[in-house]
C-alpha positions in Angstrom: 27.7 -23.5 -4.9 25.4 -26.0 -3.2 22.9 -24.6 -0.8 20.6 -26.4 1.6 17.5 -24.2 2.0 15.4 -23.8 5.2 12.2 -21.8 5.0 8.4 -22.2 5.3 6.0 -19.4 4.0 5.6 -17.7 0.7 8.3 -15.2 1.5 10.8 -18.1 1.6 9.3 -19.8 -1.4 10.0 -16.8 -3.5 13.7 -16.9 -2.5 13.9 -20.7 -3.1 12.4 -20.1 -6.6 15.0 -17.4 -7.3 17.9 -19.7 -6.3 16.5 -22.5 -8.4 16.1 -20.3 -11.4 19.6 -19.0 -11.0 21.0 -22.6 -11.2 22.1 -22.8 -7.6 22.2 -26.5 -6.7 19.8 -27.2 -3.8 20.4 -30.8 -2.5 17.9 -30.5 0.4 15.0 -28.3 1.7 14.0 -28.0 5.3 10.5 -26.7 6.1 8.1 -26.9 9.0 5.7 -29.9 9.3 2.4 -29.7 7.4 -0.3 -27.7 9.3 -4.1 -27.8 9.3 -5.5 -25.0 7.2 -8.7 -23.8 5.6 -12.2 -24.4 6.6 -11.8 -28.1 6.6 -8.6 -27.9 8.6 -6.9 -30.4 6.3 -3.1 -30.8 6.5 -1.5 -28.4 4.1 2.1 -28.4 2.9 4.0 -25.1 3.2 4.7 -23.0 0.1 8.3 -24.0 0.3 7.5 -27.7 0.4 5.1 -27.3 -2.5 7.8 -25.7 -4.6 10.4 -28.3 -3.6 8.2 -31.3 -4.5 7.2 -29.7 -7.8 10.9 -29.5 -8.7 12.0 -32.9 -7.3 14.0 -31.4 -4.4 14.3 -33.7 -1.3 12.4 -32.3 1.7 12.8 -32.9 5.4 10.3 -31.6 8.0 11.7 -32.0 11.5 9.6 -30.7 14.4 12.7 -29.5 16.2 16.4 -29.1 15.6 17.4 -28.9 19.3 19.1 -32.0 20.6 18.1 -31.1 24.1 14.5 -30.3 23.2 11.2 -32.2 23.3 12.0 -34.2 20.1 15.7 -35.2 20.4 15.4 -38.2 18.1 14.0 -36.0 15.3 16.7 -33.4 15.9 19.4 -36.0 15.8 18.0 -37.4 12.5 18.1 -33.8 11.1 21.7 -33.3 12.2 22.7 -36.6 10.6 20.9 -35.7 7.4 22.6 -32.3 7.1 26.0 -33.9 7.7 25.3 -36.5 5.1 24.2 -34.0 2.5 27.0 -32.5 0.5 26.6 -28.7 0.6 28.5 -25.5 1.0 26.1 -23.2 2.8 22.6 -23.1 4.3 20.2 -20.3 3.2 17.5 -19.6 5.8 14.4 -17.5 5.2 11.4 -17.3 7.6 12.0 -20.9 8.6 10.2 -20.7 12.0 12.5 -23.0 13.9 15.4 -22.0 16.0 18.8 -23.1 14.6 20.9 -24.1 17.6 24.7 -23.7 17.5 25.1 -27.4 16.6 23.2 -26.8 13.3 24.9 -23.5 12.6 28.3 -25.3 12.8 27.5 -27.9 10.1 27.5 -25.9 6.8 31.2 -25.3 5.7 30.4 -21.6 4.9 27.8 -21.2 7.6 24.2 -20.2 7.6 23.0 -17.1 5.7 19.6 -15.5 6.6 17.3 -13.4 4.4 15.8 -10.9 6.9 13.1 -8.4 5.9 14.4 -5.3 7.6 17.3 -2.9 7.7 19.1 -4.5 10.6 19.6 -3.8 13.5 16.1 -2.3 13.3 13.3 -4.8 13.6 15.1 -7.9 14.6 12.6 -10.7 15.3 9.4 -12.3 14.0 7.3 -9.6 12.4 9.6 -6.9 10.8 7.3 -6.0 8.0 4.3 -5.5 10.2 6.2 -3.5 12.7 7.9 -1.2 10.2 4.4 -0.2 8.8 2.9 0.1 12.3 5.7 2.4 13.4 5.4 4.6 10.3 8.9 3.9 9.0 9.7 5.7 5.7 11.8 2.7 4.5 12.7 -0.8 5.1 14.6 -3.4 3.1 16.4 -6.8 3.0 19.5 -7.6 5.0 21.5 -10.7 4.0 23.1 -11.8 7.3 25.5 -14.4 8.5 23.7 -16.2 11.3 25.0 -16.6 14.8 23.5 -17.8 18.1 21.7 -14.5 18.7 18.3 -13.3 17.5 19.1 -11.7 14.1 22.4 -10.4 15.6 24.9 -11.7 13.0 27.1 -9.8 10.6 25.5 -8.0 7.7 26.6 -9.1 4.2 24.3 -7.3 1.7 21.6 -4.7 2.3 19.0 -3.3 -0.1 16.5 -0.6 0.8 12.8 -0.4 -0.1 10.6 2.7 0.5 7.3 2.4 2.4 4.5 4.5 1.1 1.7 5.7 3.5 -0.7 3.5 1.7 1.3 0.3 1.8 -0.2 -2.8 3.5 1.9 -5.6 5.0 0.7 -7.8 2.1 1.9 -5.4 -0.6 5.2 -4.6 1.1 5.7 -8.4 1.8 5.5 -9.2 -1.9 8.0 -6.5 -2.9 10.5 -7.5 -0.2 10.1 -11.2 -1.1 11.1 -10.5 -4.7 14.0 -8.3 -3.4 15.1 -11.0 -1.1 15.2 -13.5 -3.9 17.3 -11.2 -6.1 19.7 -10.3 -3.2 20.3 -13.9 -2.0 21.3 -15.0 -5.5 23.7 -12.1 -5.7 25.0 -13.0 -2.3 25.7 -16.6 -3.2 27.4 -15.6 -6.5 29.7 -13.3 -4.5 30.3 -16.0 -1.9 31.4 -18.4 -4.6 33.9 -15.8 -5.9 35.1 -14.9 -2.4 33.7 -11.3 -2.7 31.1 -11.4 0.0 32.2 -9.2 2.9 30.8 -9.0 6.5 30.1 -6.0 8.6 29.1 -6.2 12.3 25.8 -4.7 13.1 26.0 -1.4 15.0 25.0 -1.2 18.6 22.7 1.8 18.0 19.3 1.6 16.6 18.3 -1.9 17.8 14.6 -2.7 17.9 12.6 -5.9 18.1 9.6 -6.9 16.0 7.5 -9.0 18.3 5.1 -11.6 16.8 1.7 -10.1 16.1 -1.1 -11.2 18.5 -4.8 -11.2 17.6 -5.5 -9.0 20.6 -3.5 -6.2 18.9 -5.9 -6.1 16.0 -8.7 -4.7 18.1 -8.7 -1.0 17.3 -8.8 1.3 20.3 -10.5 4.4 18.7 -9.3 6.6 21.5 -5.9 6.6 19.7 -5.1 9.1 17.0 -6.4 8.3 13.5 -2.8 8.3 12.2 -1.8 5.5 14.6 -4.9 3.5 13.9 -4.4 3.8 10.1 -0.9 2.4 10.4 -2.3 -0.5 12.4 -5.0 -1.2 9.8 -2.3 -1.3 7.1 0.1 -3.3 9.3 -2.5 -6.0 10.0 -3.6 -6.4 6.4 -3.9 -9.2 5.4 -3.4 -10.8 8.8 -4.8 -10.8 11.5 -7.0 -8.0 10.2 -7.8 -4.9 12.2 -11.3 -5.0 13.8 -14.0 -3.0 15.6 -17.3 -4.1 17.1 -20.6 -2.8 15.9 -23.4 -4.1 18.2 -22.8 -7.9 18.4 -20.8 -8.1 15.2 -17.0 -7.9 14.9 -16.1 -6.1 11.7 -12.7 -6.4 9.9 -11.4 -3.1 8.6 -9.1 -3.5 5.6 -8.8 0.0 4.2 -9.3 3.5 5.6 -8.2 7.1 5.2 -7.4 9.7 7.8 -9.7 12.7 7.5 -10.7 15.7 9.6 -13.4 15.1 12.2 -14.3 15.8 15.8 -16.4 13.7 18.2 -16.2 11.2 21.0 -13.9 8.4 20.0 -15.8 5.6 18.3 -18.8 7.8 17.4 -19.9 7.3 13.8 -20.0 10.8 12.3 -21.3 10.0 8.8 -22.3 7.2 6.6 -22.3 7.8 2.8 -21.1 6.4 -0.5 -17.5 7.1 0.4 -17.6 5.0 3.6 -18.1 5.1 7.3 -16.6 8.1 9.1 -15.7 7.4 12.8 -14.2 9.8 15.3 -10.9 8.9 16.9 -8.8 10.4 19.7 -7.4 12.8 17.1 -9.1 13.4 13.7 -11.3 10.7 12.2 -11.1 7.6 10.0 -13.0 7.0 6.9 -13.5 3.3 6.7 -13.5 2.3 3.0 -13.2 -1.5 2.9 -14.9 -3.7 5.5 -15.9 -7.3 6.1 -18.7 -8.6 8.3 -18.6 -12.1 10.0 -18.8 -14.8 7.4 -18.8 -12.2 4.6 -16.3 -11.0 2.0 -14.0 -8.0 2.0 -16.0 -5.3 0.2 -15.7 -1.6 -0.7 -17.8 0.4 1.8 -20.6 1.2 -0.7 -21.2 -2.5 -1.3 -20.7 -3.5 2.3 -23.4 -1.0 3.5 -25.9 -2.7 1.2 -25.8 -5.7 3.5 -24.9 -4.3 6.9 -26.5 -1.4 8.7 -24.3 1.3 10.3 -25.8 4.7 11.1 -24.5 8.1 12.1 -24.7 8.5 15.9 -23.9 4.9 16.5 -20.8 4.0 18.5 -18.1 1.5 17.5 -16.1 -0.3 20.1 -12.9 -2.3 20.3 -13.6 -5.8 19.3 -13.9 -8.1 22.2 
């Protein structure tokens, strides 16, 4: 089984590593172009590209795959390269570029996607974030045959993963990435043996996981503490939930829901456990915070370098 691989972030790199370790022949990797990153904004290769180069796997980084898009010459070169590369299937994981029908038609066995949800729930860009934000009890990995729709293709393999009330997106991401790596190896082995079946997605239960915007991370403390806690977990590690204290925007990384009554945003108590702030329903105990230019710190350490007092009011970050 020869598989071209298309992916970009760490989630995809885990799957690529699993395929490589399983002995799947990978003649080509597609990943997004290098992006500026870090304080110096230096160009940085994606995790997928870093793995491919470390294991002498050829890499292509087209800006677009659409022949009718802004970069038709790059897209044509990518089409020609795929046609010239001997392969059986393309595996796609968090690639970040739309695969037009002209690309989907090239691999003899089609394109197979590793999607981090239990389809048809949470089609789209941010399925892990949205599952936590919604308070879902479970999620998982769906191996899917790609078609021209947005995560609408037939399901091939599904594996479930529970979500605990304390899970952050970062923690759940790592578990799902490992699960996706195991499941795609299983899928390709079954495909090679002719044992990989396809099931159409049901029409019921469809939901869409829109991309996370930075504006969403500003906590509206008029909402119930349960809702806010889910958002804190969903936006950890990025973009990070935030509140405003005076002129400073604080990141909130960890919290607990506790009993408390007061005007939303009112700081009810400050002690060694953390900062207790009233919400629209109940209260939040903020236990891990970060000030501008600072590090993520447990509340007790954070309060040694930043002053918050009972009676103060926290606002949504502006």
